[in-house]
C-alpha positions, 0 to 999 in steps of 0.5 A: 845619629838622627840628632846629629844628621839634623844638626848637620842639615842645620849647619849646612843650611848656613852654606847656601848661596845668597839669593839674587839681589833685589832689583832696584826700581828704574831711576831710583837712587840706590846703593850697590855693595860688592864684597869679593871673597878672600882665601879664608872665606870658606872654612870647615869645623868638625862636628862629630864625624862630619866636616861642616862648611862655614861661611862668614856673617856679614853686615853693611850699614850707613852712619852719619859722620858723627857716628849716628846709625842711619840704615842697613844696606845688607845683613846675613839673615842668621844674625838679623833673625837670631836663627842660630843653632844651639844658641841662646834666644838672644842670639849671638851678638858676638858674631857682629857686635858693632852692627848689633849695637849700632842699630839699637833694635832698629827694625831689619826688613827682609829685603836687606837680609840674605842667606849666609853668602857662599861666594862673596856678596853683590847686593843692591839696596834702595835709598830712603826717599827722605835721605839727605845729601851729604857725606856718610860713613859706610861700615862693613863687619865680617866674622866667621865662627871657630876661627882660632889662632894663637891669640884667640883660642877656644878657651878665651874666645868661645865659639867666636874665635877671632873677633869681627873685622870692621871695614870703613869708608866715606861715601857722598850721597847726592849728585852723580855716582860715587864709590867708596873702597872699604878698608880695615878699621879695627875689630869688634868685641870678642864676646859681644858685650859692647859695640865698640871698635878696637882700632887696628888689627893686632893679633888678627890673622885669617880673619883679615883673609875673609875679604879680598876687597869691598866697595860700596857705590851710590847711584843716583838712578 
């Protein structure tokens, strides 16, 4: 029973509200990410006699138009630090496989990580001083464990359930404010074996209801 209670505490820790977004320096160029939760954002899983609250894992990052990884705007800390309960030391790359492979072991600094968000995401991130003006691709990856449906069952998708959903949009860096509404692009690998994106969302149900809307903005100051 003590072990079960300890496990419950570890699972419950995933449900804490994310800490306040870091304050940007006045006058400094920065990104602002806003993710509005959808109807499937809060889920539960049965663990022994307990109903464990579940919340999505999230990563948002920037790429050049040719697909070269530039920087991460925000990522949930469990993914960034591989701090999973009862998971291999390598973590769970299947949670956010596209982001995990795209960053290719680039360091993740604490200022862009946050606890698994219990109520959507509002996050600010400073832009590197050497960032060049131009058009960039913004990608957002969202996933929640045990999210099974008729196609993705416990027997063929393990802990993951439905694969991550990847959203994408274009954003101009430089000049005045610009905004990008992120739209569904495809899905990540269900087992985390690669960082490819399967275009379209065939077979995806509740995983599309994790997010109602997502937008990222660039502010020159």
